N, C-alpha and C positions, 0 to 999 in steps of 0.2 A: 472315434470317427470324426473326421474333419467336418466343420460346418461352414456354411456361407451365411453371413448376416447382411441384411439390407437396412439401411438407415431411413426409416419412414419420415422422420422429421425434416430431412434435408433433401428428399427427392433425389437420392444419389444411388449409384451402383458401386459395389466394392470392386477392387482391382481383380478379384477372382472371377468376376462376371462381366467382362468387358463387352460393350456393343459399340462399334466405332464407325459404322458405315451409314452414309446418307440413305434414307428410305426411298424406295422406288414409288413414285406416284402411280395410282391405279388409272383405270381407263378414263376417268374424268380428273384431269389435273387441275387442282385448285389450290390456292394459298390459304392455309388455315388462318382464319380471322380470330384474334384474341377474344375471349368472351366479353360481351358488352355488359357494362354495369346496368342493373335494373334502374329504371326511373320511377317505378311505383313507390309510394311511401310505405314505410314500415308501420304496421298497425300495432302500436303498443298500448292502445287504450282498450276499452271494453270490447270483447269479441262480438262481431256481427253474428246474429243467430237467425237461422232460417227455419221455417215451419215444415221443411221437407224431411224425408227419410235420410239419415246420415249416409247410408250406403250409396244413395243416388249421387250425391254431390261428390263423394269420394271417387266415384268411377270416372268422373271427368265430363267435360262438356265437349260439344262438337267443335271441330276446328274448321279451317278453311278447306274448300274442296281440293282434292288431290290434283297434282299437276297433270297436264295433258300427257297422253301416251301415244305411241305410234303403232298402228296396226299394219303388220307386214302382209304382203300378198299371200303368204302361207298361213295367215291367221294367228301369228304369234304377236303378243303385245310386248313391245319394248318400252322401257321407261324413258321419259324425257331426260334432259340434261340434269335437272334437279327434281327428284321425285321422292322426297322423304315420306315415311309413314306419318299420317296425321292423327290427332286425338280422335276418339269416337264421338258419334252423334247420339246423345242419350235418348233422343226421341225415337230412335230406331233400334232400341235394345230388344232382345228376344231371349228365349231360353238358351242356356248354354248347350251348344251342339257338339262340343269336343270333350268327351271323356268323363263328364260329371256322373257320379253314381245315381241310381234311382232316388228321386226325391230331393236331389241336391243341385238341380239344374236351373233353379230360379235365382239368378244373381242380379237381376235388374232392379233399379230404383223404382218405387211405386208412385212417384210424383210426376206431375206434368211439366213440360218445358216452360209453361207460363209462370211457374213458381220460381224459376231460376233467373239469375242475372243474364244479360245478353252474352257475355263472354268472360273468360277467366282473365286474371291479371298476371303479369310476369312476377315470378317468385322473387322476393327479397332474400337473397342468401344471407344466412345469419352472420352476425359480427361478434358472436360470443367467444369466450376463450376456447382454445383447442381442446376438444374432449378426447379421451383416450379409451378405446375399447380394450377390454382385458379378457384373457382366456377363461372360459366357463369353469374349468376344473380348478382354477385358482381362486375365483371370487367366493367360492363356498366358505373359505376361511376368513372372509371379511363380513362380519355380522352387520355392520352399518350399511354396506352396499346391498346385502341381501334383503335387509328390511326395506330399503328404498325400492328395490326391484319388485318385490312381492306386493308392496303397497301400490305401486304404480299400475301393475297389471290388475290387481283387485279393483282399483278405482275404475279402470277402463272397462272391466267386465260388468261393473255395477251401474254404468251409465244407462240412461233410458234406451230402450231397444232401438229406437230410430235415430239416435244421435250419431252423427258421422264419425265420432271418435270411439264409439262402442267397439269392444274387442271383436265381436262377431261381424259387425259391419265392416271393420277393417279387413277381416278375412275374406269378405265377399268381393273386395276390390281385386284380390288375386284371382278369385273365381271368374269374375267377369272378363278381366284382361287376358286370362290364360286358358280359358275353356270355351272361347268362341261365342260369348254373349253379345258381342258387337261385331259388325262388319266394318271393314276399312271404309273411311269416308270416300265417296265417289265410286264405290264398288259394292253397294248394298244389294241384298236380295230381298225376299219377302219372308218374314218369319224365320230367318236363318237358312233359307233355301235359295241357292243360286248366287249368294254373295261371296265375298272373299273375307274370311274371318280375320279379326284382329287378334294376334297371338304373340305373346311375349316370351315364348320358348322356341327352341329349334332354329335360332338365327342370331345375328349380331346384336339384336335388341335385348337378349336375355340378361346380360350382365348390367348394362346401364339402367334398364328399367328396374331391376331388383335393387340396385344401389339406391335409387330414389325411393322406392317403396320402403326399404328399411329406414332410410333417413327420416321420412315423415312419421313413420310409426314410432321411431325413437324420440323424435322431437315432441310428439304428442304425449308420450309417457312422461318425459321431463316436465312438460307443462302441467300435467295432472298433479305432480308432487312439487311443483314450483322449484325445479332444480335444472338450471341451464347446463350443468356439467354431466348430467346423467347420460350413460351410454348402455347399449345392449352388450352382453357378454358374447364372445364368439366361441364356437365349438372348435377348439384347436385339434381337429381330428388328424392332423398331419404329424403329430409327435406321439410317442408311445404313451406318455402320461395322460394325453387327452383323447385316446382312441376308443373310449367307451362312451355310451350316451351319458352326458354330464349328470352327476349325482344331484345337482340342484333341481333337475326335472323329474327325478325318479324316487327320491328318498322320502318325500312327505305327500301322502295321498290327499291331505287336506289343503295343500298349498295351491294357490291360483296358477302356479306354473305346471301343475300335474295334469296329465291327460291319460285317461284309462284306455283309450283306443290306440294302443301301440302293441308291438310284439313284446310282451312282458318277458319272454324267454331270453331276450337280448339285453336285458338290463345290466348284466354283469359280464357280458362277452365283448371281446375285442371286435371292433367294427371291421367288416370285410368289404372292401371297395367293389368286389366282384360278386357280392351276394345277389341272388335272385330268388323269387318265390318258387321257381321250379328247380333251382340249383342252389339249395341252401348251403351246400359245402363250399360254394364259391371258389376261392383260390386253392382249396385242397391243401392248406398248410398243415404241417404235422405238429406245430406248437404255436403258442401265442407269439413268441419272439419271431418265428419265421413269418407269421402272418403280418406282423408289424413291418418287417423288412419288405415283404411283397407289396404291401400297401404303399410304402414310401417309394419303392422302385416304380410302381405304376404312376404315382404322381410326378416323380422326377422325369420319367420318360415322356409323360404327357406334356409337360412344360418345355422340356429341352427340345423335343421333336416338333414343336409348333412355334418356336420363337421366330423362325424365318417367315412364317406364313400365318398371320393372326386368325384367319378363318378356321384353321385347324384347332385352335384353342377356344375361339369365341363363337363359332357358328357361321353359316353362310350369310352373305348379304341378303337383305330383304327390303325391297322397295315397294312403294305404294302400288297396289294392284296385283302384287305377286302373292300367291297362296303359300302358307308355311309348309304345305304338304309336300312340296318338291324341294324343300330345303334340308340341310343337314345340321345336326347339333355339333357344337364344339366338344373337344375332349374333356373340358372341365364340367360341362353340363352332364356328360355321360357318368362321370364319377358321382356327381350330385344326384342323379336319378337313382343310382344304386343305393345311396344312403337313404333316400326316401323309402325305398323298398325295405331296407334293413330295419328302419324304425317303425314303418307302418304295419298294420295287422295283416297276418297271412291269409285271412279268410276274405273271399270276395264279398262285397265289392271294393275292398281295400280303401276304406274311408280315412279321413284325417290325413296323416302324413303319407299315406299310400296313394293319394290322388291329388292332383293339382287343384281341383275344385274345393277341397276341404283342408288342404295341408296347413294353411295359415291359421287354423283353429288350434294348433299345437304350438306352444311357446318354443319348442325345440326347433321349429321351422326357422324362426328369426335368427337363432344362434348358428344354425347350419348355414344360412345365407350370409351371415356376417363373415364366416370364414371363407365362403366362396368369394365374397367381395374382397377379402384380404388377399386371397390367392391371385385374383385379378390384379390387385395393386402390386404384388410381388412380380407378377409377370411383366407389368409395365416397367417396373424398375429394372428388371433384367434386360429389357429392350432399350434402356436409356430413356424411358418415358416418351418414346416415339409414338406418334398418333397411329393407332392401328389401321384405321380406314380414313384416309385423308380425302374425303369426298362428302358433299353436302347431303347425299341420301342417308348417310349415317349421322353426321354431325348435327344436322337440322331436324332429325326425327324428334317429334314432340310428344310429351305425355302430360296428363293433367292429374293433380292430386288435391286433396283437402289438407291444408297445412295446419301448423300448430296454433295459428291465430284465427282459425275457422274461416279461412278464405279459400276460394277455388283458384288454384294457381297453375300456371303452365311452366314446364321446364324442358330444356333441350339436352340431347346427348352430349353435345360439346361442352356443356357446363358441368358434366359429371366426372370428367376424366381425372381430376385431382381431388382426392378426399378433403384436403385442407380447405378447398373452396366451400365445402359443406361443413367445415369446422369440426372434423373428427380425424383421428388417426388410430393406429394400432400400437399397442405395447410391443416393444421390440423383444423378440424371443429367439432362441436358437432355431435354425432351420437345418436339421441333420440330413434331410433328403437331398440337399443341394451340395453336400460335401463329396467325399470319395466314394459314396454309394454307387454301385454299378447296376445296370439293368439285371433283374433276376434271371439267372441261367437255369434252363431246364433240360440241357442236353444229356443224353446218356453216353456211355463210353463208346468209342469207335468200334470196339470188338462186338458189342451187343448190336449196334446198328448194322454192321455188316451181315449179321446173321438174320436180321429181320427186315430187310429192305422190301419195299412194296412198290408196285408200278401204279402210277396215277396218271390221269389224262388232263387235258385242258378243260376249261369251263364249258365250252361249246357255245352255240348260238341261241339256245332256248333258255328261258328262265328255269331256275332250279328251286324246288321246295326243300326247306329244311325239315328234316324228320327228327328221329331220336338219336341218330348216329352222326358223327362229324362229317362235314363235307370237305374233301381235300382235293385241291386242283393245282395244276402247274401253270404259272403265269409268267410270260416272257418279260424281261426287263428292257427298258428303253435304251440303256447304256450301261456298260460295265467299267470298273476301274476309273472312276471319275477323279479328276484332279481337284485340289483344294479350291481353286478359283471357280471351277464349275459348280462345286458344292455350295459355295457362298452365293452363287447367282441363281441356282435352281434347286428346288426341293424335290426329292423323289417321293411321290405320293401313291399310296395304295388306295384305290377308290372302289368301293363296293356299291354298285349302281342299282337303281330301280328296286329298292327295298320296299316291299309291300307287306303290311301287317293286316291280315284279313280278320283276325279275331278281335273281340272287344277287350280282352284282358291284357295283362302286361306281356311284354316281349323282351327277350334278351338273347344276344349271342356274343361270344368272345372270339377274338381274331388272333391267330398265331402265324408267324412266318419262320421259314427255315431254308437253308441252302440244300438243294437236292444232290444226289450222287448220280450224275448223268441224268437219266430220265426216271430215277428211282428216288423214293423218299424213305427216311428213317422212321422208326416206330414211334418216336415222340413227336409232339406237335411243333417243337422249336420254341421261339421267343414269343411271349405274350406282348401284343402291341396295342390293344385297345378293345373297346366294347361298344356294341349298339344296345341301348337301353331305352325302353318305352314304358311309361306308367299306363294303367288302364286307359283305353281310348275307344269309346263306342262309335258305331256308325251314325250317320245323320240321315234324317228322312228326306226323301226327294218327292215333293208334291204331296198330294193327299191320298195316294194309293198305298202308302205303307211300304213302298219299295225302299230298301236300305241302300244308301250309297256310301261305300267305304272311303276312308281317307286315301288320298293319292299316294304316290310313290316318293320315297326320300332316298338319301344316300349317306354313306359313311366314308369320311376321308381321314387317313392316318399318315403322318409323316414318318418316313423310314430312313432318312439319310444317316442319322446317328445310330439307329438300330443296326443297320448293315455293317457299320464299323465295329460295333460291340460284338456281333456274332461272326465277324471275319468272313462276310459273304459278299464283299464288294466285287469280286471277280466272277460271281455266279451269273450266268446268262439267263437263268430262270429262278424263280422262287417257289417254294411249296407254301401255299396259303391254306390254312385250315380254319374252317368256321365251326365252332363248337356251340350248338344250339342249347339253350336252357329255358325254353318256354316261349309260347306264342306260335300262331299259325303264320309263318313267315316265308315269303318267296323272294329270291334274289335274281335280278336280271342280268348281272354280269360282274366280272372282277377284272380290273386292269391296273397296271403300274404306269405312271407317266411322270414327266418332269414338269414342274410348275415354277414359273418365275418367282423368285424369293422377294420378300418385302424388306428383309434386313439380313445381315450376316449371321452365321451360326454362333452359338455360345461355345467358346473354346474350353 
């Protein structure tokens, strides 16, 4: 099988993956300003120590008030010209309102604002030698590295309970930022009611925030063992050799890397990107080799079909004052969510890797996210390192962390786009899924289809509940037989609208498309194009009357331009869209196909 390699050290794209067209600026056209060098001094002396709980300072300090918004006559709040999400205000922390299991919703720091400095400082980006992250399935053969890794994690776990570097305090950072323990600055409620939650999933903030989170966690581990070259291993789950839970996390129950709250039945099984708690068979592969191929096909199509439109890969834009509940996750986050379910325990309430509030208590979490970060870096290389969203609402979004020198520091999205600025890179390895691999085909023979054609209708005007059987609808296309120039300029997008998850538990459905036979559909679902995946997510309380208010509606967007070429359906006036539910009380408001202005040309 042919492979495509990307040279990380040189920020280049191989000739097999060309991207040549100037990007289209979005609604706010701004010139990207090169990252400004920090003027704050580098603290190489004795670390400043505070008497506060470590989890408090790690969660960040309050930033400036959000930029002004405009209220339209219809009551819709529109963002101002520059309205990036600001860091949280620690004085207004409350219990986690989004999805934390019972007893795990207290992520707030216990200290008062009077104990803290007035504001964070700009982070001094490291000037250390370039560190290289290596695949987790390979480092097990390096005893010196494994000794350092286990020693660093052990020291982190043995720190005083309230030290900001303590392993479990570090985990609470993820809980607070990703489970609604903070409201966005300028859009606060009272005790978690009525405000707009600060959330680092389900939007364009997902990848840059987690990149910084791993960076500071990694730097602290290196500090604990006095090794500036130390890096986390990445779970190389996109190649066959690395498609099991890495042995370094499963082989020794006495290791600090071990966590007993996992699905132990999956320790020696091939990872299934489409696994779900209610659909344990996932991809329905007949063998391990077939499952490996299906996983790689899923990943390849996710990247290939989103290169023209970054929000399909990274998630919808999220600006100050906008709730995450009406945003959609990117394709990479959906795969990531499925892996969380694969590793996490099957029993409710799905703690540790099964829930965002507790996931960072498992060392597997950091290696999973290291590979998610690597895949983002690959995606950027395939796009010629073109800025995904060239607007200040993304580039100037700001986060706060506790760094390796025990300082409270602030960082911006725009400084996270190049890993070398953070002084790390990834060991260059083969990428088989970017070679000659084609999207997995599921068509049956024409003869069998002719004998089993069924009539299906359009979606209709009312919301549809997903039950135990597939939902199949006919959806008209905006245009057929598009020319190459048209495809370079506009992406055909399948949008599943107004998705509402009414249950507190996990939810998932898979999406397939096929060309119809007139107004009839064949017996198979056609081509798998993507998934909607949610980890457990409880309702929040509204007021003191105990009335539960469920999370709002979201959407799923999937690029189809390359898929329709693969299944030879470009001349079809309609597509058969099949929704295959696999858990959760889910309602869908509508399904449509539309053309969306592209950000960059297609990968040829």
